[in-house]
PDBQT receptor file of N, H, CA, C and O in Angstrom, charges set to zero:
ATOM      1  N   MET A   1     -51.910 114.922 254.439  1.00  0.00    +0.000 N 
ATOM      2  CA  MET A   1     -53.001 115.620 254.259  1.00  0.00    +0.000 C 
ATOM      3  C   MET A   1     -54.379 115.339 255.130  1.00  0.00    +0.000 C 
ATOM      4  O   MET A   1     -55.223 116.201 255.378  1.00  0.00    +0.000 OA
ATOM      5  N   ILE A   2     -54.426 114.128 255.492  1.00  0.00    +0.000 N 
ATOM      6  H   ILE A   2     -53.741 113.428 255.290  1.00  0.00    +0.000 HD
ATOM      7  CA  ILE A   2     -55.551 113.748 256.446  1.00  0.00    +0.000 C 
ATOM      8  C   ILE A   2     -55.436 114.607 257.780  1.00  0.00    +0.000 C 
ATOM      9  O   ILE A   2     -56.350 115.334 258.168  1.00  0.00    +0.000 OA
ATOM     10  N   ALA A   3     -54.218 114.452 258.449  1.00  0.00    +0.000 N 
ATOM     11  H   ALA A   3     -53.475 113.861 258.134  1.00  0.00    +0.000 HD
ATOM     12  CA  ALA A   3     -53.917 115.454 259.610  1.00  0.00    +0.000 C 
ATOM     13  C   ALA A   3     -54.366 116.777 259.614  1.00  0.00    +0.000 C 
ATOM     14  O   ALA A   3     -54.954 117.292 260.565  1.00  0.00    +0.000 OA
ATOM     15  N   GLN A   4     -54.047 117.426 258.380  1.00  0.00    +0.000 N 
ATOM     16  H   GLN A   4     -53.569 117.007 257.608  1.00  0.00    +0.000 HD
ATOM     17  CA  GLN A   4     -54.230 118.922 258.027  1.00  0.00    +0.000 C 
ATOM     18  C   GLN A   4     -55.794 118.961 258.021  1.00  0.00    +0.000 C 
ATOM     19  O   GLN A   4     -56.365 119.793 258.726  1.00  0.00    +0.000 OA
ATOM     20  N   ALA A   5     -56.418 118.189 257.337  1.00  0.00    +0.000 N 
ATOM     21  H   ALA A   5     -55.953 117.514 256.764  1.00  0.00    +0.000 HD
ATOM     22  CA  ALA A   5     -57.904 118.247 257.222  1.00  0.00    +0.000 C 
ATOM     23  C   ALA A   5     -58.797 118.196 258.661  1.00  0.00    +0.000 C 
ATOM     24  O   ALA A   5     -59.789 118.853 258.978  1.00  0.00    +0.000 OA
ATOM     25  N   LEU A   6     -58.052 117.155 259.409  1.00  0.00    +0.000 N 
ATOM     26  H   LEU A   6     -57.246 116.621 259.152  1.00  0.00    +0.000 HD
ATOM     27  CA  LEU A   6     -58.830 117.066 260.955  1.00  0.00    +0.000 C 
ATOM     28  C   LEU A   6     -58.404 118.163 261.710  1.00  0.00    +0.000 C 
ATOM     29  O   LEU A   6     -59.187 118.569 262.569  1.00  0.00    +0.000 OA
ATOM     30  N   ALA A   7     -57.214 118.789 261.557  1.00  0.00    +0.000 N 
ATOM     31  H   ALA A   7     -56.579 118.459 260.859  1.00  0.00    +0.000 HD
ATOM     32  CA  ALA A   7     -56.791 119.875 262.316  1.00  0.00    +0.000 C 
ATOM     33  C   ALA A   7     -57.601 121.057 262.112  1.00  0.00    +0.000 C 
ATOM     34  O   ALA A   7     -57.885 121.840 263.018  1.00  0.00    +0.000 OA
ATOM     35  N   LEU A   8     -58.023 121.192 260.723  1.00  0.00    +0.000 N 
ATOM     36  H   LEU A   8     -57.792 120.556 259.987  1.00  0.00    +0.000 HD
ATOM     37  CA  LEU A   8     -58.756 122.456 260.397  1.00  0.00    +0.000 C 
ATOM     38  C   LEU A   8     -60.361 122.204 260.812  1.00  0.00    +0.000 C 
ATOM     39  O   LEU A   8     -61.090 123.136 261.152  1.00  0.00    +0.000 OA
ATOM     40  N   ALA A   9     -60.734 121.043 260.749  1.00  0.00    +0.000 N 
ATOM     41  H   ALA A   9     -60.143 120.285 260.473  1.00  0.00    +0.000 HD
ATOM     42  CA  ALA A   9     -61.998 120.647 261.137  1.00  0.00    +0.000 C 
ATOM     43  C   ALA A   9     -62.345 120.887 262.548  1.00  0.00    +0.000 C 
ATOM     44  O   ALA A   9     -63.456 121.256 262.928  1.00  0.00    +0.000 OA
ATOM     45  N   THR A  10     -61.287 120.648 263.332  1.00  0.00    +0.000 N 
ATOM     46  H   THR A  10     -60.384 120.348 263.023  1.00  0.00    +0.000 HD
ATOM     47  CA  THR A  10     -61.369 120.842 264.954  1.00  0.00    +0.000 C 
ATOM     48  C   THR A  10     -60.842 122.200 265.333  1.00  0.00    +0.000 C 
ATOM     49  O   THR A  10     -61.100 122.641 266.453  1.00  0.00    +0.000 OA
ATOM     50  N   GLY A  11     -60.155 122.862 264.517  1.00  0.00    +0.000 N 
ATOM     51  H   GLY A  11     -59.946 122.504 263.607  1.00  0.00    +0.000 HD
ATOM     52  CA  GLY A  11     -59.646 124.043 265.019  1.00  0.00    +0.000 C 
ATOM     53  C   GLY A  11     -58.225 123.945 265.828  1.00  0.00    +0.000 C 
ATOM     54  O   GLY A  11     -57.725 124.877 266.457  1.00  0.00    +0.000 OA
ATOM     55  N   SER A  12     -57.727 122.754 265.703  1.00  0.00    +0.000 N 
ATOM     56  H   SER A  12     -58.134 121.997 265.192  1.00  0.00    +0.000 HD
ATOM     57  CA  SER A  12     -56.464 122.540 266.668  1.00  0.00    +0.000 C 
ATOM     58  C   SER A  12     -55.238 122.902 265.829  1.00  0.00    +0.000 C 
ATOM     59  O   SER A  12     -55.318 123.322 264.675  1.00  0.00    +0.000 OA
ATOM     60  N   ALA A  13     -54.137 122.714 266.474  1.00  0.00    +0.000 N 
ATOM     61  H   ALA A  13     -54.072 122.373 267.412  1.00  0.00    +0.000 HD
ATOM     62  CA  ALA A  13     -52.815 123.056 265.853  1.00  0.00    +0.000 C 
ATOM     63  C   ALA A  13     -52.591 122.152 264.706  1.00  0.00    +0.000 C 
ATOM     64  O   ALA A  13     -52.971 120.982 264.663  1.00  0.00    +0.000 OA
ATOM     65  N   PRO A  14     -51.929 122.796 263.756  1.00  0.00    +0.000 N 
ATOM     66  CA  PRO A  14     -51.592 122.004 262.417  1.00  0.00    +0.000 C 
ATOM     67  C   PRO A  14     -51.075 120.587 262.491  1.00  0.00    +0.000 C 
ATOM     68  O   PRO A  14     -51.319 119.754 261.618  1.00  0.00    +0.000 OA
ATOM     69  N   PHE A  15     -50.372 120.353 263.538  1.00  0.00    +0.000 N 
ATOM     70  H   PHE A  15     -50.173 121.030 264.247  1.00  0.00    +0.000 HD
ATOM     71  CA  PHE A  15     -49.730 119.021 263.426  1.00  0.00    +0.000 C 
ATOM     72  C   PHE A  15     -50.392 118.047 264.659  1.00  0.00    +0.000 C 
ATOM     73  O   PHE A  15     -49.875 116.971 264.960  1.00  0.00    +0.000 OA
ATOM     74  N   ALA A  16     -51.501 118.532 265.268  1.00  0.00    +0.000 N 
ATOM     75  H   ALA A  16     -51.921 119.406 265.023  1.00  0.00    +0.000 HD
ATOM     76  CA  ALA A  16     -52.187 117.749 266.389  1.00  0.00    +0.000 C 
ATOM     77  C   ALA A  16     -52.429 116.293 265.884  1.00  0.00    +0.000 C 
ATOM     78  O   ALA A  16     -52.152 115.364 266.642  1.00  0.00    +0.000 OA
ATOM     79  N   PHE A  17     -52.914 116.058 264.688  1.00  0.00    +0.000 N 
ATOM     80  H   PHE A  17     -53.140 116.813 264.072  1.00  0.00    +0.000 HD
ATOM     81  CA  PHE A  17     -53.216 114.618 264.407  1.00  0.00    +0.000 C 
ATOM     82  C   PHE A  17     -52.033 114.043 263.547  1.00  0.00    +0.000 C 
ATOM     83  O   PHE A  17     -52.255 112.940 263.048  1.00  0.00    +0.000 OA
ATOM     84  N   LEU A  18     -50.930 114.562 263.321  1.00  0.00    +0.000 N 
ATOM     85  H   LEU A  18     -50.750 115.458 263.727  1.00  0.00    +0.000 HD
ATOM     86  CA  LEU A  18     -49.980 113.941 262.519  1.00  0.00    +0.000 C 
ATOM     87  C   LEU A  18     -49.311 112.687 263.144  1.00  0.00    +0.000 C 
ATOM     88  O   LEU A  18     -49.062 111.784 262.345  1.00  0.00    +0.000 OA
ATOM     89  N   LEU A  19     -49.001 112.499 264.367  1.00  0.00    +0.000 N 
ATOM     90  H   LEU A  19     -49.204 113.233 265.016  1.00  0.00    +0.000 HD
ATOM     91  CA  LEU A  19     -48.340 111.506 264.850  1.00  0.00    +0.000 C 
ATOM     92  C   LEU A  19     -49.106 110.313 265.534  1.00  0.00    +0.000 C 
ATOM     93  O   LEU A  19     -48.564 109.306 265.991  1.00  0.00    +0.000 OA
ATOM     94  N   SER A  20     -50.527 110.604 265.531  1.00  0.00    +0.000 N 
ATOM     95  H   SER A  20     -50.967 111.422 265.161  1.00  0.00    +0.000 HD
ATOM     96  CA  SER A  20     -51.334 109.824 266.373  1.00  0.00    +0.000 C 
ATOM     97  C   SER A  20     -52.078 108.740 265.587  1.00  0.00    +0.000 C 
ATOM     98  O   SER A  20     -52.660 107.820 266.161  1.00  0.00    +0.000 OA
ATOM     99  N   SER A  21     -52.041 108.873 264.291  1.00  0.00    +0.000 N 
ATOM    100  H   SER A  21     -51.568 109.620 263.824  1.00  0.00    +0.000 HD
ATOM    101  CA  SER A  21     -52.867 107.736 263.443  1.00  0.00    +0.000 C 
ATOM    102  C   SER A  21     -51.993 106.469 263.249  1.00  0.00    +0.000 C 
ATOM    103  O   SER A  21     -50.763 106.486 263.188  1.00  0.00    +0.000 OA
ATOM    104  N   GLY A  22     -52.705 105.472 263.170  1.00  0.00    +0.000 N 
ATOM    105  H   GLY A  22     -53.703 105.458 263.220  1.00  0.00    +0.000 HD
ATOM    106  CA  GLY A  22     -51.884 104.134 262.833  1.00  0.00    +0.000 C 
ATOM    107  C   GLY A  22     -52.206 103.863 261.436  1.00  0.00    +0.000 C 
ATOM    108  O   GLY A  22     -53.191 104.321 260.857  1.00  0.00    +0.000 OA
ATOM    109  N   ASN A  23     -51.132 102.929 260.813  1.00  0.00    +0.000 N 
ATOM    110  H   ASN A  23     -50.332 102.557 261.284  1.00  0.00    +0.000 HD
ATOM    111  CA  ASN A  23     -51.365 102.513 259.476  1.00  0.00    +0.000 C 
ATOM    112  C   ASN A  23     -52.578 101.850 259.358  1.00  0.00    +0.000 C 
ATOM    113  O   ASN A  23     -52.906 101.076 260.257  1.00  0.00    +0.000 OA
ATOM    114  N   GLY A  24     -53.382 102.044 258.285  1.00  0.00    +0.000 N 
ATOM    115  H   GLY A  24     -53.115 102.673 257.555  1.00  0.00    +0.000 HD
ATOM    116  CA  GLY A  24     -54.602 101.387 258.089  1.00  0.00    +0.000 C 
ATOM    117  C   GLY A  24     -55.793 101.689 258.840  1.00  0.00    +0.000 C 
ATOM    118  O   GLY A  24     -56.797 100.983 258.753  1.00  0.00    +0.000 OA
ATOM    119  N   SER A  25     -55.715 102.816 259.651  1.00  0.00    +0.000 N 
ATOM    120  H   SER A  25     -54.899 103.389 259.721  1.00  0.00    +0.000 HD
ATOM    121  CA  SER A  25     -56.759 103.257 260.489  1.00  0.00    +0.000 C 
ATOM    122  C   SER A  25     -57.522 104.246 259.614  1.00  0.00    +0.000 C 
ATOM    123  O   SER A  25     -57.004 104.872 258.689  1.00  0.00    +0.000 OA
ATOM    124  N   LEU A  26     -58.957 104.342 260.033  1.00  0.00    +0.000 N 
ATOM    125  H   LEU A  26     -59.377 103.834 260.784  1.00  0.00    +0.000 HD
ATOM    126  CA  LEU A  26     -59.865 105.234 259.321  1.00  0.00    +0.000 C 
ATOM    127  C   LEU A  26     -60.053 106.400 260.072  1.00  0.00    +0.000 C 
ATOM    128  O   LEU A  26     -60.111 106.276 261.295  1.00  0.00    +0.000 OA
ATOM    129  N   SER A  27     -60.157 107.490 259.575  1.00  0.00    +0.000 N 
ATOM    130  H   SER A  27     -60.109 107.590 258.581  1.00  0.00    +0.000 HD
ATOM    131  CA  SER A  27     -60.582 108.792 260.237  1.00  0.00    +0.000 C 
ATOM    132  C   SER A  27     -61.629 109.428 259.264  1.00  0.00    +0.000 C 
ATOM    133  O   SER A  27     -61.521 109.402 258.038  1.00  0.00    +0.000 OA
ATOM    134  N   GLN A  28     -62.604 109.973 259.925  1.00  0.00    +0.000 N 
ATOM    135  H   GLN A  28     -62.692 109.994 260.921  1.00  0.00    +0.000 HD
ATOM    136  CA  GLN A  28     -63.796 110.498 259.161  1.00  0.00    +0.000 C 
ATOM    137  C   GLN A  28     -64.272 111.968 259.621  1.00  0.00    +0.000 C 
ATOM    138  O   GLN A  28     -64.689 112.140 260.766  1.00  0.00    +0.000 OA
ATOM    139  N   ALA A  29     -64.204 112.900 258.797  1.00  0.00    +0.000 N 
ATOM    140  H   ALA A  29     -63.866 112.760 257.866  1.00  0.00    +0.000 HD
ATOM    141  CA  ALA A  29     -64.757 114.242 259.112  1.00  0.00    +0.000 C 
ATOM    142  C   ALA A  29     -65.930 114.482 258.100  1.00  0.00    +0.000 C 
ATOM    143  O   ALA A  29     -65.804 114.256 256.897  1.00  0.00    +0.000 OA
ATOM    144  N   VAL A  30     -67.118 114.973 258.694  1.00  0.00    +0.000 N 
ATOM    145  H   VAL A  30     -67.220 115.157 259.672  1.00  0.00    +0.000 HD
ATOM    146  CA  VAL A  30     -68.214 115.436 257.993  1.00  0.00    +0.000 C 
ATOM    147  C   VAL A  30     -68.503 116.837 258.072  1.00  0.00    +0.000 C 
ATOM    148  O   VAL A  30     -68.190 117.508 259.056  1.00  0.00    +0.000 OA
ATOM    149  N   ARG A  31     -69.099 117.307 257.052  1.00  0.00    +0.000 N 
ATOM    150  H   ARG A  31     -69.353 116.762 256.253  1.00  0.00    +0.000 HD
ATOM    151  CA  ARG A  31     -69.493 118.666 257.027  1.00  0.00    +0.000 C 
ATOM    152  C   ARG A  31     -71.053 118.778 257.318  1.00  0.00    +0.000 C 
ATOM    153  O   ARG A  31     -71.799 118.218 256.515  1.00  0.00    +0.000 OA
ATOM    154  N   ALA A  32     -71.588 119.431 258.361  1.00  0.00    +0.000 N 
ATOM    155  H   ALA A  32     -70.982 119.886 259.013  1.00  0.00    +0.000 HD
ATOM    156  CA  ALA A  32     -72.837 119.724 258.796  1.00  0.00    +0.000 C 
ATOM    157  C   ALA A  32     -73.131 121.170 258.662  1.00  0.00    +0.000 C 
ATOM    158  O   ALA A  32     -72.927 121.897 259.635  1.00  0.00    +0.000 OA
ATOM    159  N   GLY A  33     -73.583 121.654 257.570  1.00  0.00    +0.000 N 
ATOM    160  H   GLY A  33     -73.749 121.064 256.780  1.00  0.00    +0.000 HD
ATOM    161  CA  GLY A  33     -73.791 123.084 257.190  1.00  0.00    +0.000 C 
ATOM    162  C   GLY A  33     -72.354 123.822 257.207  1.00  0.00    +0.000 C 
ATOM    163  O   GLY A  33     -71.506 123.473 256.386  1.00  0.00    +0.000 OA
ATOM    164  N   GLU A  34     -72.103 124.768 258.074  1.00  0.00    +0.000 N 
ATOM    165  H   GLU A  34     -72.793 125.052 258.740  1.00  0.00    +0.000 HD
ATOM    166  CA  GLU A  34     -70.859 125.400 258.223  1.00  0.00    +0.000 C 
ATOM    167  C   GLU A  34     -70.022 124.920 259.125  1.00  0.00    +0.000 C 
ATOM    168  O   GLU A  34     -69.042 125.561 259.502  1.00  0.00    +0.000 OA
ATOM    169  N   ARG A  35     -70.313 123.784 259.546  1.00  0.00    +0.000 N 
ATOM    170  H   ARG A  35     -71.109 123.263 259.239  1.00  0.00    +0.000 HD
ATOM    171  CA  ARG A  35     -69.573 123.171 260.700  1.00  0.00    +0.000 C 
ATOM    172  C   ARG A  35     -68.882 121.781 260.237  1.00  0.00    +0.000 C 
ATOM    173  O   ARG A  35     -69.422 121.003 259.450  1.00  0.00    +0.000 OA
ATOM    174  N   TRP A  36     -67.835 121.611 260.727  1.00  0.00    +0.000 N 
ATOM    175  H   TRP A  36     -67.396 122.243 261.366  1.00  0.00    +0.000 HD
ATOM    176  CA  TRP A  36     -67.048 120.153 260.358  1.00  0.00    +0.000 C 
ATOM    177  C   TRP A  36     -67.116 119.428 261.778  1.00  0.00    +0.000 C 
ATOM    178  O   TRP A  36     -66.998 120.080 262.816  1.00  0.00    +0.000 OA
ATOM    179  N   VAL A  37     -67.285 118.248 261.775  1.00  0.00    +0.000 N 
ATOM    180  H   VAL A  37     -67.381 117.718 260.933  1.00  0.00    +0.000 HD
ATOM    181  CA  VAL A  37     -67.284 117.328 262.852  1.00  0.00    +0.000 C 
ATOM    182  C   VAL A  37     -66.352 116.110 262.526  1.00  0.00    +0.000 C 
ATOM    183  O   VAL A  37     -66.352 115.580 261.415  1.00  0.00    +0.000 OA
ATOM    184  N   VAL A  38     -65.588 115.718 263.527  1.00  0.00    +0.000 N 
ATOM    185  H   VAL A  38     -65.588 116.149 264.429  1.00  0.00    +0.000 HD
ATOM    186  CA  VAL A  38     -64.685 114.351 263.206  1.00  0.00    +0.000 C 
ATOM    187  C   VAL A  38     -65.580 113.479 263.818  1.00  0.00    +0.000 C 
ATOM    188  O   VAL A  38     -66.001 113.757 264.941  1.00  0.00    +0.000 OA
ATOM    189  N   ARG A  39     -65.937 112.458 263.244  1.00  0.00    +0.000 N 
ATOM    190  H   ARG A  39     -65.595 112.232 262.331  1.00  0.00    +0.000 HD
ATOM    191  CA  ARG A  39     -66.777 111.389 263.619  1.00  0.00    +0.000 C 
ATOM    192  C   ARG A  39     -65.911 110.202 264.196  1.00  0.00    +0.000 C 
ATOM    193  O   ARG A  39     -66.291 109.481 265.118  1.00  0.00    +0.000 OA
ATOM    194  N   ARG A  40     -64.656 110.079 263.519  1.00  0.00    +0.000 N 
ATOM    195  H   ARG A  40     -64.346 110.665 262.770  1.00  0.00    +0.000 HD
ATOM    196  CA  ARG A  40     -63.837 108.942 264.137  1.00  0.00    +0.000 C 
ATOM    197  C   ARG A  40     -62.377 109.216 263.632  1.00  0.00    +0.000 C 
ATOM    198  O   ARG A  40     -62.104 109.551 262.479  1.00  0.00    +0.000 OA
ATOM    199  N   PHE A  41     -61.470 109.030 264.653  1.00  0.00    +0.000 N 
ATOM    200  H   PHE A  41     -61.692 108.759 265.590  1.00  0.00    +0.000 HD
ATOM    201  CA  PHE A  41     -60.107 109.269 264.251  1.00  0.00    +0.000 C 
ATOM    202  C   PHE A  41     -59.277 108.094 264.763  1.00  0.00    +0.000 C 
ATOM    203  O   PHE A  41     -59.406 107.725 265.930  1.00  0.00    +0.000 OA
ATOM    204  N   ASN A  42     -58.406 107.481 263.901  1.00  0.00    +0.000 N 
ATOM    205  H   ASN A  42     -58.302 107.781 262.953  1.00  0.00    +0.000 HD
ATOM    206  CA  ASN A  42     -57.477 106.239 264.221  1.00  0.00    +0.000 C 
ATOM    207  C   ASN A  42     -58.190 105.049 264.541  1.00  0.00    +0.000 C 
ATOM    208  O   ASN A  42     -57.764 104.203 265.327  1.00  0.00    +0.000 OA
ATOM    209  N   ASP A  43     -59.519 104.966 263.800  1.00  0.00    +0.000 N 
ATOM    210  H   ASP A  43     -59.866 105.654 263.162  1.00  0.00    +0.000 HD
ATOM    211  CA  ASP A  43     -60.304 103.773 264.098  1.00  0.00    +0.000 C 
ATOM    212  C   ASP A  43     -59.698 102.463 263.311  1.00  0.00    +0.000 C 
ATOM    213  O   ASP A  43     -59.527 102.409 262.093  1.00  0.00    +0.000 OA
ATOM    214  N   THR A  44     -59.437 101.526 264.158  1.00  0.00    +0.000 N 
ATOM    215  H   THR A  44     -59.575 101.570 265.147  1.00  0.00    +0.000 HD
ATOM    216  CA  THR A  44     -58.894 100.151 263.628  1.00  0.00    +0.000 C 
ATOM    217  C   THR A  44     -59.807  99.013 263.803  1.00  0.00    +0.000 C 
ATOM    218  O   THR A  44     -59.482  97.828 263.732  1.00  0.00    +0.000 OA
ATOM    219  N   ALA A  45     -61.037  99.504 264.049  1.00  0.00    +0.000 N 
ATOM    220  H   ALA A  45     -61.301 100.467 264.106  1.00  0.00    +0.000 HD
ATOM    221  CA  ALA A  45     -61.971  98.203 264.254  1.00  0.00    +0.000 C 
ATOM    222  C   ALA A  45     -62.086  97.156 263.168  1.00  0.00    +0.000 C 
ATOM    223  O   ALA A  45     -62.313  95.959 263.342  1.00  0.00    +0.000 OA
ATOM    224  N   HIS A  46     -61.881  97.831 261.941  1.00  0.00    +0.000 N 
ATOM    225  H   HIS A  46     -61.696  98.804 261.800  1.00  0.00    +0.000 HD
ATOM    226  CA  HIS A  46     -62.038  96.915 260.794  1.00  0.00    +0.000 C 
ATOM    227  C   HIS A  46     -60.936  96.133 260.448  1.00  0.00    +0.000 C 
ATOM    228  O   HIS A  46     -60.996  95.466 259.415  1.00  0.00    +0.000 OA
ATOM    229  N   LEU A  47     -59.783  96.107 261.259  1.00  0.00    +0.000 N 
ATOM    230  H   LEU A  47     -59.735  96.649 262.098  1.00  0.00    +0.000 HD
ATOM    231  CA  LEU A  47     -58.679  95.340 261.215  1.00  0.00    +0.000 C 
ATOM    232  C   LEU A  47     -58.647  93.956 262.085  1.00  0.00    +0.000 C 
ATOM    233  O   LEU A  47     -58.948  94.009 263.277  1.00  0.00    +0.000 OA
ATOM    234  N   ALA A  48     -58.362  92.999 261.613  1.00  0.00    +0.000 N 
ATOM    235  H   ALA A  48     -58.118  92.957 260.644  1.00  0.00    +0.000 HD
ATOM    236  CA  ALA A  48     -58.496  91.764 262.183  1.00  0.00    +0.000 C 
ATOM    237  C   ALA A  48     -57.296  91.853 263.335  1.00  0.00    +0.000 C 
ATOM    238  O   ALA A  48     -56.211  92.411 263.174  1.00  0.00    +0.000 OA
ATOM    239  N   ASP A  49     -57.710  91.234 264.418  1.00  0.00    +0.000 N 
ATOM    240  H   ASP A  49     -58.592  90.780 264.549  1.00  0.00    +0.000 HD
ATOM    241  CA  ASP A  49     -56.529  91.304 265.670  1.00  0.00    +0.000 C 
ATOM    242  C   ASP A  49     -55.229  90.634 265.322  1.00  0.00    +0.000 C 
ATOM    243  O   ASP A  49     -54.153  91.056 265.747  1.00  0.00    +0.000 OA
ATOM    244  N   ASP A  50     -55.349  89.538 264.512  1.00  0.00    +0.000 N 
ATOM    245  H   ASP A  50     -56.223  89.195 264.167  1.00  0.00    +0.000 HD
ATOM    246  CA  ASP A  50     -54.234  88.656 264.135  1.00  0.00    +0.000 C 
ATOM    247  C   ASP A  50     -53.274  89.482 263.223  1.00  0.00    +0.000 C 
ATOM    248  O   ASP A  50     -52.172  88.977 263.006  1.00  0.00    +0.000 OA
ATOM    249  N   LEU A  51     -53.548  90.625 262.693  1.00  0.00    +0.000 N 
ATOM    250  H   LEU A  51     -54.443  91.035 262.869  1.00  0.00    +0.000 HD
ATOM    251  CA  LEU A  51     -52.823  91.316 261.738  1.00  0.00    +0.000 C 
ATOM    252  C   LEU A  51     -51.597  92.024 262.691  1.00  0.00    +0.000 C 
ATOM    253  O   LEU A  51     -50.532  92.391 262.193  1.00  0.00    +0.000 OA
ATOM    254  N   SER A  52     -51.864  92.134 263.902  1.00  0.00    +0.000 N 
ATOM    255  H   SER A  52     -52.728  91.836 264.306  1.00  0.00    +0.000 HD
ATOM    256  CA  SER A  52     -50.621  92.806 264.715  1.00  0.00    +0.000 C 
ATOM    257  C   SER A  52     -49.684  91.823 265.316  1.00  0.00    +0.000 C 
ATOM    258  O   SER A  52     -48.742  92.224 266.000  1.00  0.00    +0.000 OA
ATOM    259  N   ARG A  53     -49.898  90.496 265.092  1.00  0.00    +0.000 N 
ATOM    260  H   ARG A  53     -50.663  90.170 264.536  1.00  0.00    +0.000 HD
ATOM    261  CA  ARG A  53     -49.005  89.492 265.587  1.00  0.00    +0.000 C 
ATOM    262  C   ARG A  53     -47.715  89.283 264.834  1.00  0.00    +0.000 C 
ATOM    263  O   ARG A  53     -47.704  89.269 263.603  1.00  0.00    +0.000 OA
ATOM    264  N   VAL A  54     -46.765  89.142 265.470  1.00  0.00    +0.000 N 
ATOM    265  H   VAL A  54     -46.774  89.153 266.470  1.00  0.00    +0.000 HD
ATOM    266  CA  VAL A  54     -45.346  88.980 264.753  1.00  0.00    +0.000 C 
ATOM    267  C   VAL A  54     -45.096  87.328 264.764  1.00  0.00    +0.000 C 
ATOM    268  O   VAL A  54     -45.452  86.635 265.716  1.00  0.00    +0.000 OA
ATOM    269  N   GLY A  55     -44.499  86.843 263.692  1.00  0.00    +0.000 N 
ATOM    270  H   GLY A  55     -44.210  87.406 262.918  1.00  0.00    +0.000 HD
ATOM    271  CA  GLY A  55     -44.043  85.576 263.584  1.00  0.00    +0.000 C 
ATOM    272  C   GLY A  55     -45.272  84.470 263.398  1.00  0.00    +0.000 C 
ATOM    273  O   GLY A  55     -45.123  83.261 263.581  1.00  0.00    +0.000 OA
ATOM    274  N   VAL A  56     -46.329  85.017 263.059  1.00  0.00    +0.000 N 
ATOM    275  H   VAL A  56     -46.450  85.998 262.911  1.00  0.00    +0.000 HD
ATOM    276  CA  VAL A  56     -47.438  83.972 262.694  1.00  0.00    +0.000 C 
ATOM    277  C   VAL A  56     -47.232  83.439 261.364  1.00  0.00    +0.000 C 
ATOM    278  O   VAL A  56     -47.051  84.242 260.449  1.00  0.00    +0.000 OA
ATOM    279  N   PRO A  57     -47.234  82.134 261.118  1.00  0.00    +0.000 N 
ATOM    280  CA  PRO A  57     -47.029  81.611 259.745  1.00  0.00    +0.000 C 
ATOM    281  C   PRO A  57     -48.223  82.025 258.937  1.00  0.00    +0.000 C 
ATOM    282  O   PRO A  57     -49.301  82.287 259.470  1.00  0.00    +0.000 OA
ATOM    283  N   LEU A  58     -48.011  82.081 257.598  1.00  0.00    +0.000 N 
ATOM    284  H   LEU A  58     -47.136  81.868 257.165  1.00  0.00    +0.000 HD
ATOM    285  CA  LEU A  58     -49.023  82.415 256.651  1.00  0.00    +0.000 C 
ATOM    286  C   LEU A  58     -49.777  81.030 256.362  1.00  0.00    +0.000 C 
ATOM    287  O   LEU A  58     -49.141  79.978 256.301  1.00  0.00    +0.000 OA
ATOM    288  N   THR A  59     -51.035  81.079 256.203  1.00  0.00    +0.000 N 
ATOM    289  H   THR A  59     -51.552  81.933 256.252  1.00  0.00    +0.000 HD
ATOM    290  CA  THR A  59     -51.768  79.752 255.999  1.00  0.00    +0.000 C 
ATOM    291  C   THR A  59     -52.267  79.871 254.615  1.00  0.00    +0.000 C 
ATOM    292  O   THR A  59     -52.919  78.955 254.113  1.00  0.00    +0.000 OA
TER     293      THR A  59
């Protein structure tokens, strides 16, 4: 559903955003009058770097 909303907002192909977003990423589309603007896509800045490490023991 997020991919569909972003595709509609940008006028792109229906599946343009489907395979590009990562788990836990943020995407934001805002409406400005009659126009939609994608402010961010696949934003992972809010995630800690150590979440992507494999084999790190829990503390």
